[in-house]
C-alpha positions as CSV (number, residue, x, y, z in Angstrom):
1,M,0.0,0.1,0.0
2,N,1.4,3.4,-0.9
3,Q,1.8,6.3,1.3
4,I,-1.0,8.1,0.1
5,A,-3.5,5.1,0.3
6,Q,-2.3,4.7,3.9
7,D,-2.9,8.2,4.8
8,I,-6.4,7.9,3.3
9,R,-7.1,4.9,5.4
10,N,-6.0,6.6,8.5
11,V,-8.1,9.7,7.9
12,E,-11.0,7.3,7.2
13,I,-10.4,5.6,10.5
14,S,-10.3,8.9,12.3
15,L,-13.6,9.9,10.5
16,E,-15.0,6.5,11.7
17,T,-14.0,6.9,15.3
18,A,-15.3,10.5,15.3
19,K,-18.8,9.3,13.8
20,A,-19.1,6.6,16.5
21,N,-18.0,9.1,19.3
22,I,-21.0,11.3,17.9
23,A,-23.6,8.6,17.7
24,L,-22.7,7.7,21.6
25,D,-23.1,11.3,22.5
26,D,-26.4,11.3,20.5
27,A,-27.4,8.1,22.5
28,V,-26.6,9.6,25.8
29,S,-28.6,12.8,25.0
30,R,-31.6,10.7,24.0
31,L,-31.3,9.1,27.6
32,Y,-31.2,12.4,29.3
33,A,-34.3,13.2,27.5
34,N,-36.1,10.1,28.8
35,K,-38.4,10.5,31.7
36,D,-37.5,7.0,33.1
37,F,-33.8,7.8,32.7
38,Q,-34.2,11.1,34.4
39,A,-36.0,9.5,37.5
40,V,-34.0,6.4,37.7
41,I,-30.6,7.7,37.1
42,L,-30.5,11.7,37.3
43,Q,-32.6,11.9,40.1
44,G,-32.4,8.5,41.8
45,Y,-28.7,7.7,41.5
46,F,-26.9,10.9,40.7
47,R,-28.9,12.9,43.4
48,D,-30.6,10.6,46.0
49,E,-28.4,7.9,46.1
50,A,-25.2,10.1,45.9
51,V,-26.7,12.3,49.1
52,R,-27.6,9.2,51.0
53,V,-24.0,7.3,50.7
54,V,-22.0,10.8,51.1
55,S,-24.2,11.5,54.2
56,A,-23.5,7.9,55.7
57,R,-19.8,8.4,54.9
58,S,-19.7,11.8,56.3
59,N,-21.5,11.0,59.5
60,P,-18.9,9.4,62.0
61,C,-21.6,7.7,64.3
62,V,-23.0,5.9,61.2
63,Y,-19.8,5.4,59.5
64,M,-17.9,4.0,62.4
65,E,-20.7,1.4,63.3
66,Q,-20.3,-0.2,60.0
67,N,-18.2,-3.2,59.3
68,A,-15.4,-3.1,56.9
69,G,-17.4,-4.6,54.2
70,Q,-20.3,-2.1,54.5
71,A,-17.8,0.8,54.7
72,K,-16.0,-0.4,51.5
73,M,-19.6,-0.7,49.9
74,I,-20.2,2.9,50.6
75,E,-16.9,4.1,49.3
76,D,-17.6,1.9,46.1
77,I,-21.1,3.5,45.6
78,I,-19.5,6.9,45.8
79,T,-16.9,6.0,43.4
80,S,-19.3,4.5,41.0
81,V,-21.7,7.6,41.0
82,G,-18.8,9.9,40.2
83,G,-17.4,7.2,37.4
84,L,-20.7,7.2,35.6
85,Q,-21.4,10.9,35.7
86,Q,-17.6,11.3,34.3
87,Y,-18.2,8.9,31.6
88,F,-21.3,11.0,30.4
89,I,-19.0,14.2,30.6
90,T,-16.1,12.4,28.7
91,T,-18.7,11.2,26.0
92,K,-19.8,14.9,25.4
93,L,-16.2,16.1,25.3
94,L,-15.2,13.4,22.7
95,A,-18.3,14.0,20.6
96,D,-17.6,17.8,20.7
97,Q,-13.9,17.3,19.7
98,S,-14.9,14.8,17.1
99,R,-17.3,17.2,15.5
100,Q,-14.4,19.7,15.2
101,A,-12.0,17.3,13.9
102,M,-14.5,15.8,11.3
103,V,-14.4,19.1,9.4
104,A,-10.6,19.0,9.0
105,D,-10.6,15.2,8.4
106,E,-13.2,15.6,5.6
107,E,-11.1,18.3,4.0
108,T,-8.0,16.2,4.3
109,H,-9.8,13.3,2.8
110,S,-10.9,15.1,-0.2
111,E,-7.5,16.4,-0.7
112,L,-5.8,12.9,-0.4
113,M,-8.4,11.5,-2.8
114,Q,-7.8,14.2,-5.5
115,E,-4.0,13.7,-5.0
116,H,-4.5,9.6,-5.2
117,L,-6.6,10.2,-8.6
118,D,-3.6,12.6,-9.8
119,V,-1.0,9.9,-9.1
120,D,-2.9,7.2,-10.7
121,T,-3.6,9.2,-13.8
122,V,0.2,9.8,-14.3
C-alpha cells in the first residue's frame, strides 16, 4: 500500500471513530431526555443515592458503626456515581472534539483522494 493510500485509510479510520463518538453522544442525549432515565439515574442515582451514601460516609456515628464490608460498599458506591457521571461528561467532550475534527478530516480526505487520483492518472 502506498503512502497516499495509507494516509487515506488513516483519515477514514479517524472519521469512523469521530462518527462513533458522535453517535454515542447522541444516544446519551436521548437517554437524558427520557423521563424514566431522569427518574432512575439523574434523580435517583446521581442525586438521591449520592446524597444518601455521602451522608452515611460523612456521619462518623453511622460510618464507624459499619463493618469494613459496609464501609467499602459505601466508598464503592460513591466512586461509581462519580465514575458514571464522568463517563457521560467524557462522552460529550469526545463528541464535541470529534465534531470539530471531522471538518478538518473531511477536507484532508478530499485532498488525499484528489492526490491519489492525480498519481493514478500519471
